[in-house]
py3Dmol code that shows the C-alpha trace and the ligand (Angstrom):
import py3Dmol

protein = """\
ATOM      1  CA  UNK A   1     -21.744 -18.669  -4.007  1.00  0.00           C
ATOM      2  CA  UNK A   2     -18.192 -17.721  -2.804  1.00  0.00           C
ATOM      3  CA  UNK A   3     -16.325 -14.969  -4.512  1.00  0.00           C
ATOM      4  CA  UNK A   4     -12.685 -16.233  -3.660  1.00  0.00           C
ATOM      5  CA  UNK A   5      -9.531 -14.573  -4.958  1.00  0.00           C
ATOM      6  CA  UNK A   6      -6.034 -15.862  -4.419  1.00  0.00           C
ATOM      7  CA  UNK A   7      -4.084 -12.858  -3.159  1.00  0.00           C
ATOM      8  CA  UNK A   8      -0.289 -12.582  -2.545  1.00  0.00           C
ATOM      9  CA  UNK A   9       1.256  -9.711  -0.485  1.00  0.00           C
ATOM     10  CA  UNK A  10       4.659  -9.413  -2.206  1.00  0.00           C
ATOM     11  CA  UNK A  11       7.001  -8.295   0.514  1.00  0.00           C
ATOM     12  CA  UNK A  12      10.412  -7.161  -0.757  1.00  0.00           C
ATOM     13  CA  UNK A  13      13.637  -6.668   1.085  1.00  0.00           C
ATOM     14  CA  UNK A  14      15.822  -3.586   0.676  1.00  0.00           C
ATOM     15  CA  UNK A  15      16.260  -1.964  -2.708  1.00  0.00           C
ATOM     16  CA  UNK A  16      19.754  -0.402  -2.598  1.00  0.00           C
ATOM     17  CA  UNK A  17      20.757   2.764  -4.609  1.00  0.00           C
ATOM     18  CA  UNK A  18      23.216   0.576  -6.290  1.00  0.00           C
ATOM     19  CA  UNK A  19      20.555  -1.781  -7.744  1.00  0.00           C
ATOM     20  CA  UNK A  20      19.443  -0.974 -11.329  1.00  0.00           C
ATOM     21  CA  UNK A  21      15.760  -0.718 -12.194  1.00  0.00           C
ATOM     22  CA  UNK A  22      16.146  -3.882 -14.271  1.00  0.00           C
ATOM     23  CA  UNK A  23      17.489  -5.829 -11.368  1.00  0.00           C
ATOM     24  CA  UNK A  24      14.571  -4.618  -9.178  1.00  0.00           C
ATOM     25  CA  UNK A  25      12.057  -5.601 -11.979  1.00  0.00           C
ATOM     26  CA  UNK A  26      13.626  -9.036 -12.138  1.00  0.00           C
ATOM     27  CA  UNK A  27      12.951  -9.449  -8.347  1.00  0.00           C
ATOM     28  CA  UNK A  28       9.304  -8.380  -8.800  1.00  0.00           C
ATOM     29  CA  UNK A  29       8.788 -10.630 -11.848  1.00  0.00           C
ATOM     30  CA  UNK A  30      10.127 -13.572  -9.875  1.00  0.00           C
ATOM     31  CA  UNK A  31       7.567 -12.971  -7.245  1.00  0.00           C
ATOM     32  CA  UNK A  32       4.763 -12.753  -9.983  1.00  0.00           C
ATOM     33  CA  UNK A  33       5.826 -16.081 -11.206  1.00  0.00           C
ATOM     34  CA  UNK A  34       5.876 -17.551  -7.742  1.00  0.00           C
ATOM     35  CA  UNK A  35       2.415 -16.132  -7.174  1.00  0.00           C
ATOM     36  CA  UNK A  36       1.208 -17.883 -10.444  1.00  0.00           C
ATOM     37  CA  UNK A  37       2.548 -21.215  -9.132  1.00  0.00           C
ATOM     38  CA  UNK A  38       0.590 -20.419  -5.996  1.00  0.00           C
ATOM     39  CA  UNK A  39      -2.682 -20.019  -7.927  1.00  0.00           C
ATOM     40  CA  UNK A  40      -2.917 -16.325  -7.129  1.00  0.00           C
ATOM     41  CA  UNK A  41      -4.895 -13.829  -9.244  1.00  0.00           C
ATOM     42  CA  UNK A  42      -3.694 -10.665  -7.529  1.00  0.00           C
ATOM     43  CA  UNK A  43      -0.181  -9.642  -6.323  1.00  0.00           C
ATOM     44  CA  UNK A  44       0.236  -6.573  -3.989  1.00  0.00           C
ATOM     45  CA  UNK A  45       3.624  -4.917  -4.418  1.00  0.00           C
ATOM     46  CA  UNK A  46       4.767  -2.468  -1.723  1.00  0.00           C
ATOM     47  CA  UNK A  47       5.116   1.385  -1.578  1.00  0.00           C
ATOM     48  CA  UNK A  48       7.900   2.687  -3.890  1.00  0.00           C
ATOM     49  CA  UNK A  49       8.541  -0.903  -4.902  1.00  0.00           C
ATOM     50  CA  UNK A  50      10.816   0.084  -7.862  1.00  0.00           C
ATOM     51  CA  UNK A  51      13.279   2.200  -5.959  1.00  0.00           C
ATOM     52  CA  UNK A  52      14.989   2.782  -2.583  1.00  0.00           C
ATOM     53  CA  UNK A  53      12.779   5.094  -0.293  1.00  0.00           C
ATOM     54  CA  UNK A  54      14.558   8.208  -1.171  1.00  0.00           C
ATOM     55  CA  UNK A  55      12.531  10.422   1.326  1.00  0.00           C
ATOM     56  CA  UNK A  56      14.888   8.779   3.869  1.00  0.00           C
ATOM     57  CA  UNK A  57      17.760  11.116   2.724  1.00  0.00           C
ATOM     58  CA  UNK A  58      18.254  14.812   2.114  1.00  0.00           C
ATOM     59  CA  UNK A  59      18.653  16.168  -1.422  1.00  0.00           C
ATOM     60  CA  UNK A  60      19.522  19.782  -1.739  1.00  0.00           C
ATOM     61  CA  UNK A  61      17.569  19.804  -5.083  1.00  0.00           C
ATOM     62  CA  UNK A  62      14.395  17.718  -4.998  1.00  0.00           C
ATOM     63  CA  UNK A  63      14.750  17.245  -8.689  1.00  0.00           C
ATOM     64  CA  UNK A  64      17.823  15.017  -7.961  1.00  0.00           C
ATOM     65  CA  UNK A  65      15.215  12.385  -6.888  1.00  0.00           C
ATOM     66  CA  UNK A  66      13.586  12.430 -10.347  1.00  0.00           C
ATOM     67  CA  UNK A  67      15.659   9.440 -11.265  1.00  0.00           C
ATOM     68  CA  UNK A  68      13.455   7.470  -8.840  1.00  0.00           C
ATOM     69  CA  UNK A  69      10.215   8.709 -10.412  1.00  0.00           C
ATOM     70  CA  UNK A  70       8.031   7.337 -13.144  1.00  0.00           C
ATOM     71  CA  UNK A  71       6.699   9.796 -15.787  1.00  0.00           C
ATOM     72  CA  UNK A  72       4.187   7.176 -17.008  1.00  0.00           C
ATOM     73  CA  UNK A  73       2.789   3.986 -15.759  1.00  0.00           C
ATOM     74  CA  UNK A  74       3.466   1.687 -17.518  1.00  0.00           C
ATOM     75  CA  UNK A  75       6.592   3.258 -18.906  1.00  0.00           C
ATOM     76  CA  UNK A  76       9.715   1.938 -20.635  1.00  0.00           C
ATOM     77  CA  UNK A  77      11.210   0.654 -17.433  1.00  0.00           C
ATOM     78  CA  UNK A  78       8.102  -0.962 -16.034  1.00  0.00           C
ATOM     79  CA  UNK A  79       6.554  -2.440 -19.197  1.00  0.00           C
ATOM     80  CA  UNK A  80       8.332  -5.921 -18.694  1.00  0.00           C
ATOM     81  CA  UNK A  81       6.436  -6.224 -15.461  1.00  0.00           C
ATOM     82  CA  UNK A  82       3.075  -5.418 -17.123  1.00  0.00           C
ATOM     83  CA  UNK A  83       3.889  -7.725 -20.071  1.00  0.00           C
ATOM     84  CA  UNK A  84       4.823 -10.717 -17.733  1.00  0.00           C
ATOM     85  CA  UNK A  85       1.768 -10.174 -15.594  1.00  0.00           C
ATOM     86  CA  UNK A  86      -0.575 -10.171 -18.577  1.00  0.00           C
ATOM     87  CA  UNK A  87       1.185 -13.198 -19.889  1.00  0.00           C
ATOM     88  CA  UNK A  88       0.645 -14.954 -16.609  1.00  0.00           C
ATOM     89  CA  UNK A  89      -2.900 -13.679 -16.328  1.00  0.00           C
ATOM     90  CA  UNK A  90      -2.206 -12.063 -12.964  1.00  0.00           C
ATOM     91  CA  UNK A  91      -3.289  -8.555 -11.825  1.00  0.00           C
ATOM     92  CA  UNK A  92      -1.187  -6.427  -9.448  1.00  0.00           C
ATOM     93  CA  UNK A  93      -1.055  -3.261  -7.412  1.00  0.00           C
ATOM     94  CA  UNK A  94       2.251  -1.370  -7.690  1.00  0.00           C
ATOM     95  CA  UNK A  95       3.523   1.541  -5.472  1.00  0.00           C
ATOM     96  CA  UNK A  96       5.803   4.014  -7.132  1.00  0.00           C
ATOM     97  CA  UNK A  97       6.988   7.650  -7.089  1.00  0.00           C
ATOM     98  CA  UNK A  98       4.926   9.453  -9.777  1.00  0.00           C
ATOM     99  CA  UNK A  99       6.111  12.561 -11.666  1.00  0.00           C
ATOM    100  CA  UNK A 100       3.371  14.408 -13.729  1.00  0.00           C
ATOM    101  CA  UNK A 101       2.928  17.690 -15.391  1.00  0.00           C
ATOM    102  CA  UNK A 102      -0.259  19.295 -14.073  1.00  0.00           C
ATOM    103  CA  UNK A 103      -1.254  22.299 -15.889  1.00  0.00           C
ATOM    104  CA  UNK A 104       2.342  23.192 -16.565  1.00  0.00           C
ATOM    105  CA  UNK A 105       3.610  22.504 -13.111  1.00  0.00           C
ATOM    106  CA  UNK A 106       5.706  19.515 -12.219  1.00  0.00           C
ATOM    107  CA  UNK A 107       4.072  17.601  -9.336  1.00  0.00           C
ATOM    108  CA  UNK A 108       5.510  14.452  -7.561  1.00  0.00           C
ATOM    109  CA  UNK A 109       3.122  11.976  -5.800  1.00  0.00           C
ATOM    110  CA  UNK A 110       3.616   8.818  -3.732  1.00  0.00           C
ATOM    111  CA  UNK A 111       1.303   6.754  -5.821  1.00  0.00           C
ATOM    112  CA  UNK A 112      -0.060   3.333  -6.619  1.00  0.00           C
ATOM    113  CA  UNK A 113      -1.780   1.733  -9.586  1.00  0.00           C
ATOM    114  CA  UNK A 114      -4.180  -1.263  -9.703  1.00  0.00           C
ATOM    115  CA  UNK A 115      -3.825  -3.459 -12.855  1.00  0.00           C
ATOM    116  CA  UNK A 116      -6.303  -6.068 -13.863  1.00  0.00           C
ATOM    117  CA  UNK A 117      -5.361  -9.614 -15.165  1.00  0.00           C
ATOM    118  CA  UNK A 118      -5.500  -8.538 -18.733  1.00  0.00           C
ATOM    119  CA  UNK A 119      -2.896  -5.750 -18.063  1.00  0.00           C
ATOM    120  CA  UNK A 120      -5.291  -2.808 -18.015  1.00  0.00           C
ATOM    121  CA  UNK A 121      -4.670  -0.116 -15.425  1.00  0.00           C
ATOM    122  CA  UNK A 122      -8.014   0.095 -13.630  1.00  0.00           C
ATOM    123  CA  UNK A 123      -7.226   2.134 -10.600  1.00  0.00           C
ATOM    124  CA  UNK A 124      -4.856   4.953  -9.467  1.00  0.00           C
ATOM    125  CA  UNK A 125      -4.326   6.332  -6.003  1.00  0.00           C
ATOM    126  CA  UNK A 126      -1.988   9.072  -4.553  1.00  0.00           C
ATOM    127  CA  UNK A 127      -0.943   8.927  -0.929  1.00  0.00           C
ATOM    128  CA  UNK A 128      -3.006  11.325   1.274  1.00  0.00           C
ATOM    129  CA  UNK A 129      -1.107  11.379   4.556  1.00  0.00           C
ATOM    130  CA  UNK A 130       2.579  12.401   4.035  1.00  0.00           C
ATOM    131  CA  UNK A 131       4.444  11.902   7.361  1.00  0.00           C
ATOM    132  CA  UNK A 132       7.778  13.344   8.390  1.00  0.00           C
ATOM    133  CA  UNK A 133       8.993  16.863   7.954  1.00  0.00           C
ATOM    134  CA  UNK A 134       9.866  19.574   5.379  1.00  0.00           C
ATOM    135  CA  UNK A 135      13.245  20.538   6.982  1.00  0.00           C
ATOM    136  CA  UNK A 136      16.494  18.771   6.885  1.00  0.00           C
ATOM    137  CA  UNK A 137      17.275  17.259  10.275  1.00  0.00           C
ATOM    138  CA  UNK A 138      20.979  16.358  10.187  1.00  0.00           C
ATOM    139  CA  UNK A 139      20.818  15.293  13.848  1.00  0.00           C
ATOM    140  CA  UNK A 140      18.460  12.550  12.976  1.00  0.00           C
ATOM    141  CA  UNK A 141      19.909   9.119  11.857  1.00  0.00           C
ATOM    142  CA  UNK A 142      17.733   9.339   8.855  1.00  0.00           C
ATOM    143  CA  UNK A 143      15.129  11.720   7.269  1.00  0.00           C
ATOM    144  CA  UNK A 144      11.555  11.434   6.294  1.00  0.00           C
ATOM    145  CA  UNK A 145      11.050  14.125   3.734  1.00  0.00           C
ATOM    146  CA  UNK A 146       7.877  13.049   1.994  1.00  0.00           C
ATOM    147  CA  UNK A 147       6.161  16.379   2.928  1.00  0.00           C
ATOM    148  CA  UNK A 148       8.995  18.089   0.940  1.00  0.00           C
ATOM    149  CA  UNK A 149       9.316  15.669  -2.031  1.00  0.00           C
ATOM    150  CA  UNK A 150       5.697  14.843  -2.667  1.00  0.00           C
ATOM    151  CA  UNK A 151       2.308  16.631  -2.922  1.00  0.00           C
ATOM    152  CA  UNK A 152      -0.588  15.300  -0.841  1.00  0.00           C
ATOM    153  CA  UNK A 153      -2.738  13.007  -2.975  1.00  0.00           C
ATOM    154  CA  UNK A 154      -5.585  14.698  -4.841  1.00  0.00           C
ATOM    155  CA  UNK A 155      -7.527  11.639  -6.013  1.00  0.00           C
ATOM    156  CA  UNK A 156      -9.459  11.093  -2.748  1.00  0.00           C
ATOM    157  CA  UNK A 157     -10.193   7.497  -1.640  1.00  0.00           C
ATOM    158  CA  UNK A 158     -11.566   5.836  -4.752  1.00  0.00           C
ATOM    159  CA  UNK A 159     -12.971   2.319  -4.850  1.00  0.00           C
ATOM    160  CA  UNK A 160     -12.604   0.339  -8.019  1.00  0.00           C
ATOM    161  CA  UNK A 161     -14.632  -2.545  -9.473  1.00  0.00           C
ATOM    162  CA  UNK A 162     -12.114  -5.174 -10.116  1.00  0.00           C
ATOM    163  CA  UNK A 163     -11.118  -8.815  -9.360  1.00  0.00           C
ATOM    164  CA  UNK A 164     -14.843  -9.602  -8.813  1.00  0.00           C
ATOM    165  CA  UNK A 165     -15.366  -7.037  -6.071  1.00  0.00           C
ATOM    166  CA  UNK A 166     -14.713  -3.553  -4.805  1.00  0.00           C
ATOM    167  CA  UNK A 167     -11.100  -2.748  -4.390  1.00  0.00           C
ATOM    168  CA  UNK A 168      -9.303   0.365  -2.824  1.00  0.00           C
ATOM    169  CA  UNK A 169      -5.787   1.285  -2.111  1.00  0.00           C
ATOM    170  CA  UNK A 170      -3.972   3.147   0.560  1.00  0.00           C
ATOM    171  CA  UNK A 171      -0.198   3.813   1.068  1.00  0.00           C
ATOM    172  CA  UNK A 172       1.705   3.397   4.277  1.00  0.00           C
ATOM    173  CA  UNK A 173       0.948   6.201   6.694  1.00  0.00           C
ATOM    174  CA  UNK A 174      -2.654   6.360   5.340  1.00  0.00           C
ATOM    175  CA  UNK A 175      -3.192   2.984   7.165  1.00  0.00           C
ATOM    176  CA  UNK A 176      -2.841   4.588  10.586  1.00  0.00           C
ATOM    177  CA  UNK A 177      -5.870   6.834  10.067  1.00  0.00           C
ATOM    178  CA  UNK A 178      -9.222   5.276  10.636  1.00  0.00           C
ATOM    179  CA  UNK A 179     -11.020   7.729   8.309  1.00  0.00           C
ATOM    180  CA  UNK A 180      -9.115   6.266   5.324  1.00  0.00           C
ATOM    181  CA  UNK A 181     -10.799   2.861   5.879  1.00  0.00           C
ATOM    182  CA  UNK A 182     -14.064   4.369   6.716  1.00  0.00           C
ATOM    183  CA  UNK A 183     -14.116   6.434   3.427  1.00  0.00           C
ATOM    184  CA  UNK A 184     -13.510   3.187   1.527  1.00  0.00           C
ATOM    185  CA  UNK A 185     -15.777   1.104   3.729  1.00  0.00           C
ATOM    186  CA  UNK A 186     -18.856   3.459   3.198  1.00  0.00           C
ATOM    187  CA  UNK A 187     -18.311   3.042  -0.509  1.00  0.00           C
ATOM    188  CA  UNK A 188     -18.788  -0.790  -0.077  1.00  0.00           C
ATOM    189  CA  UNK A 189     -15.091  -1.555  -0.417  1.00  0.00           C
ATOM    190  CA  UNK A 190     -14.276  -5.246   0.250  1.00  0.00           C
ATOM    191  CA  UNK A 191     -10.498  -5.318  -0.296  1.00  0.00           C
ATOM    192  CA  UNK A 192      -7.796  -2.636   0.732  1.00  0.00           C
ATOM    193  CA  UNK A 193      -4.362  -2.999  -0.737  1.00  0.00           C
ATOM    194  CA  UNK A 194      -1.553  -1.280   1.202  1.00  0.00           C
ATOM    195  CA  UNK A 195       2.185  -0.946   0.596  1.00  0.00           C
ATOM    196  CA  UNK A 196       4.432   0.485   3.316  1.00  0.00           C
ATOM    197  CA  UNK A 197       7.942   1.334   4.001  1.00  0.00           C
ATOM    198  CA  UNK A 198       8.028   1.769   7.848  1.00  0.00           C
ATOM    199  CA  UNK A 199      11.181   2.502   9.816  1.00  0.00           C
ATOM    200  CA  UNK A 200      11.427   0.834  13.208  1.00  0.00           C
ATOM    201  CA  UNK A 201      12.904   3.961  14.749  1.00  0.00           C
ATOM    202  CA  UNK A 202      10.973   7.113  14.992  1.00  0.00           C
ATOM    203  CA  UNK A 203      13.715   9.848  15.889  1.00  0.00           C
ATOM    204  CA  UNK A 204      11.316  12.387  17.414  1.00  0.00           C
ATOM    205  CA  UNK A 205       9.261   9.836  19.399  1.00  0.00           C
ATOM    206  CA  UNK A 206      11.608   6.849  20.118  1.00  0.00           C
ATOM    207  CA  UNK A 207       9.180   5.596  22.773  1.00  0.00           C
ATOM    208  CA  UNK A 208       7.035   4.165  19.853  1.00  0.00           C
ATOM    209  CA  UNK A 209       9.964   2.046  18.447  1.00  0.00           C
ATOM    210  CA  UNK A 210       9.261  -0.969  20.588  1.00  0.00           C
ATOM    211  CA  UNK A 211       5.687  -0.892  19.396  1.00  0.00           C
ATOM    212  CA  UNK A 212       6.323  -0.434  15.619  1.00  0.00           C
ATOM    213  CA  UNK A 213       5.147  -3.936  14.689  1.00  0.00           C
ATOM    214  CA  UNK A 214       2.171  -3.778  17.133  1.00  0.00           C
ATOM    215  CA  UNK A 215       0.954  -0.416  15.814  1.00  0.00           C
ATOM    216  CA  UNK A 216       1.270  -1.579  12.222  1.00  0.00           C
ATOM    217  CA  UNK A 217      -0.757  -4.749  12.892  1.00  0.00           C
ATOM    218  CA  UNK A 218      -3.297  -2.916  15.085  1.00  0.00           C
ATOM    219  CA  UNK A 219      -4.024  -0.472  12.327  1.00  0.00           C
ATOM    220  CA  UNK A 220      -4.748  -3.160   9.705  1.00  0.00           C
ATOM    221  CA  UNK A 221      -6.782  -5.267  12.078  1.00  0.00           C
ATOM    222  CA  UNK A 222      -8.889  -2.375  13.228  1.00  0.00           C
ATOM    223  CA  UNK A 223      -9.483  -1.079   9.622  1.00  0.00           C
ATOM    224  CA  UNK A 224     -10.441  -4.509   8.449  1.00  0.00           C
ATOM    225  CA  UNK A 225     -12.842  -5.420  11.346  1.00  0.00           C
ATOM    226  CA  UNK A 226     -14.576  -2.019  11.831  1.00  0.00           C
ATOM    227  CA  UNK A 227     -15.355  -1.784   8.014  1.00  0.00           C
ATOM    228  CA  UNK A 228     -15.809  -5.460   7.076  1.00  0.00           C
ATOM    229  CA  UNK A 229     -12.964  -5.480   4.540  1.00  0.00           C
ATOM    230  CA  UNK A 230      -9.969  -7.660   3.665  1.00  0.00           C
ATOM    231  CA  UNK A 231      -6.775  -5.658   4.270  1.00  0.00           C
ATOM    232  CA  UNK A 232      -3.530  -6.665   2.634  1.00  0.00           C
ATOM    233  CA  UNK A 233      -0.252  -5.074   3.818  1.00  0.00           C
ATOM    234  CA  UNK A 234       3.026  -5.495   1.781  1.00  0.00           C
ATOM    235  CA  UNK A 235       6.242  -4.212   3.227  1.00  0.00           C
ATOM    236  CA  UNK A 236       9.540  -3.012   1.866  1.00  0.00           C
ATOM    237  CA  UNK A 237      11.507  -4.635   4.741  1.00  0.00           C
ATOM    238  CA  UNK A 238      14.978  -5.002   6.120  1.00  0.00           C
ATOM    239  CA  UNK A 239      17.862  -2.467   6.314  1.00  0.00           C
ATOM    240  CA  UNK A 240      17.647  -0.178   3.181  1.00  0.00           C
ATOM    241  CA  UNK A 241      20.348   2.407   2.863  1.00  0.00           C
ATOM    242  CA  UNK A 242      20.992   2.235   6.604  1.00  0.00           C
ATOM    243  CA  UNK A 243      17.326   2.391   7.620  1.00  0.00           C
ATOM    244  CA  UNK A 244      15.874  -0.541   9.477  1.00  0.00           C
ATOM    245  CA  UNK A 245      12.320  -1.127   8.271  1.00  0.00           C
ATOM    246  CA  UNK A 246       9.805  -3.569   9.720  1.00  0.00           C
ATOM    247  CA  UNK A 247       8.315  -6.445   7.831  1.00  0.00           C
ATOM    248  CA  UNK A 248       4.990  -7.841   8.983  1.00  0.00           C
ATOM    249  CA  UNK A 249       3.427  -8.111   5.569  1.00  0.00           C
ATOM    250  CA  UNK A 250      -0.051  -9.804   6.156  1.00  0.00           C
ATOM    251  CA  UNK A 251      -3.443 -10.523   5.007  1.00  0.00           C
ATOM    252  CA  UNK A 252      -6.147  -9.535   7.548  1.00  0.00           C
ATOM    253  CA  UNK A 253      -9.757 -10.944   7.150  1.00  0.00           C
ATOM    254  CA  UNK A 254     -12.921  -8.811   7.802  1.00  0.00           C
ATOM    255  CA  UNK A 255     -13.117 -10.607  11.098  1.00  0.00           C
ATOM    256  CA  UNK A 256      -9.860  -8.727  12.073  1.00  0.00           C
ATOM    257  CA  UNK A 257      -8.040 -12.018  12.123  1.00  0.00           C
ATOM    258  CA  UNK A 258      -4.545 -12.236  10.528  1.00  0.00           C
ATOM    259  CA  UNK A 259      -4.984 -14.963   7.885  1.00  0.00           C
ATOM    260  CA  UNK A 260      -1.417 -15.070   6.715  1.00  0.00           C
ATOM    261  CA  UNK A 261       1.856 -13.208   7.522  1.00  0.00           C
ATOM    262  CA  UNK A 262       5.467 -12.932   6.528  1.00  0.00           C
ATOM    263  CA  UNK A 263       8.257 -14.522   8.520  1.00  0.00           C
ATOM    264  CA  UNK A 264      11.233 -12.936   6.987  1.00  0.00           C
ATOM    265  CA  UNK A 265      12.672  -9.429   6.138  1.00  0.00           C
ATOM    266  CA  UNK A 266      13.360 -10.300   2.488  1.00  0.00           C
ATOM    267  CA  UNK A 267      11.481 -10.937  -0.809  1.00  0.00           C
ATOM    268  CA  UNK A 268       8.644 -13.076   0.365  1.00  0.00           C
ATOM    269  CA  UNK A 269       5.040 -13.900  -0.753  1.00  0.00           C
ATOM    270  CA  UNK A 270       2.267 -14.113   1.817  1.00  0.00           C
ATOM    271  CA  UNK A 271      -0.616 -16.005   0.151  1.00  0.00           C
ATOM    272  CA  UNK A 272      -4.216 -16.536   1.139  1.00  0.00           C
ATOM    273  CA  UNK A 273      -7.575 -17.375  -0.744  1.00  0.00           C
ATOM    274  CA  UNK A 274      -9.848 -14.613   0.266  1.00  0.00           C
ATOM    275  CA  UNK A 275     -13.581 -14.958   0.117  1.00  0.00           C
ATOM    276  CA  UNK A 276     -14.972 -11.480  -0.552  1.00  0.00           C
ATOM    277  CA  UNK A 277     -18.368 -12.684   0.670  1.00  0.00           C
ATOM    278  CA  UNK A 278     -16.859 -12.999   4.055  1.00  0.00           C
ATOM    279  CA  UNK A 279     -17.240  -9.185   4.372  1.00  0.00           C
ATOM    280  CA  UNK A 280     -21.053  -9.400   4.645  1.00  0.00           C
ATOM    281  CA  UNK A 281     -21.020 -10.800   8.268  1.00  0.00           C
ATOM    282  CA  UNK A 282     -19.338  -7.537   9.379  1.00  0.00           C
ATOM    283  CA  UNK A 283     -20.752  -5.037   6.942  1.00  0.00           C
ATOM    284  CA  UNK A 284     -24.430  -6.201   7.448  1.00  0.00           C
ATOM    285  CA  UNK A 285     -24.291  -8.170  10.656  1.00  0.00           C
ATOM    286  CA  UNK A 286     -21.977  -6.492  13.176  1.00  0.00           C
ATOM    287  CA  UNK A 287     -21.875  -2.930  11.649  1.00  0.00           C
ATOM    288  CA  UNK A 288     -25.209  -2.471   9.768  1.00  0.00           C
ATOM    289  CA  UNK A 289     -25.279   0.947   8.196  1.00  0.00           C
ATOM    290  CA  UNK A 290     -28.846   1.911   9.540  1.00  0.00           C
ATOM    291  CA  UNK A 291     -28.860   1.460  13.261  1.00  0.00           C
ATOM    292  CA  UNK A 292     -29.239   3.242  16.545  1.00  0.00           C
ATOM    293  CA  UNK A 293     -25.783   4.812  15.911  1.00  0.00           C
ATOM    294  CA  UNK A 294     -27.052   6.729  12.924  1.00  0.00           C
ATOM    295  CA  UNK A 295     -30.191   7.910  14.754  1.00  0.00           C
ATOM    296  CA  UNK A 296     -28.167   9.080  17.747  1.00  0.00           C
ATOM    297  CA  UNK A 297     -25.725  10.929  15.536  1.00  0.00           C
ATOM    298  CA  UNK A 298     -28.529  12.568  13.526  1.00  0.00           C
ATOM    299  CA  UNK A 299     -30.234  13.664  16.780  1.00  0.00           C
ATOM    300  CA  UNK A 300     -26.792  15.075  17.973  1.00  0.00           C
ATOM    301  CA  UNK A 301     -26.356  16.933  14.688  1.00  0.00           C
ATOM    302  CA  UNK A 302     -29.807  18.410  14.881  1.00  0.00           C
ATOM    303  CA  UNK A 303     -29.445  19.421  18.429  1.00  0.00           C
TER     304      UNK A 303
END
"""
ligand_1 = """\
15
ING
N 6.383 5.596 6.724
C 5.951 5.507 8.097
C 4.602 4.895 8.289
O 3.680 5.677 8.541
C 5.807 6.610 10.313
C 6.209 6.813 8.827
C 6.286 5.551 11.109
C 4.910 7.483 10.853
C 5.827 5.405 12.462
C 4.617 7.366 12.208
C 4.991 6.393 12.984
O 4.562 3.710 8.338
C 5.742 6.043 5.723
N 6.366 5.905 4.472
O 4.612 6.512 5.731
"""
view = py3Dmol.view(width=600, height=400)
view.addModel(protein, "pdb")
view.setStyle({"model": 0}, {"cartoon": {"style": "trace"}})
view.addModel(ligand_1, "xyz")
view.setStyle({"model": 1}, {"stick": {}})
view.zoomTo()
view.show()
């Protein structure tokens, strides 16, 4: 018996500061409708899908960025997306900047929610790995101030029962760290959804620039194969507020093979029918949990 699910990685091009939230929602809703026409049940939107990636510029007062944050999900500005998705019977994953009052303190997180086909929010994740720097670096062509603007995620690496399987979420830089996939994989996760805003240029380490697409793909393929999971990456692509960001939205199978990928740097759906049962070959065949590896590690730990 197969457990296939039609999945669309919803890559979007730049979201300029000049674009209203309603205009951005219209772009996301258009992609939802296109996914429905493509017989998809799940659409994966990118990291900070509703706004420009504001950690790329310096703000004297971090509160100036609160115009890009959501105080509830759904909220007044995102409700139209939830309503249309429920009307179409499509679920989605949405990355956004979260502002929350935790015990009287305002906290900001780089977050994502998982929404089932009936419109229920069934999963919530906050980005664990915040790259970049705390300080303003005016000599750089752009900033990466996630460490200053966001708190590290405090929800761990949860796996949610949804879409007929076990689903987890990561956000952007998380995808470079093998332990993120392992934490999800050891919980039986079969499908990982990842949005990303990835500049081609790394100011402090420009020797990595030529490898930006390769390192992105390598991270997804390794995570998928070594944990027997489908991995879906959805980009915010193109030149956004002067920052060139890679595309490379793709759906990677548990075998590590790229099943489908984007070909543009604009709004584009990458669709594939994913059989969640395909995870078994790698979870139980290639990487069985009880094997010599565990015995050896246990002996090492005891020594
Ligand atoms: N962006 C980048 C990412 O991890 C980065 C930052 C790029 C870190 C290249 C290291 C190397 O894809 C976000 N938003 O995490």
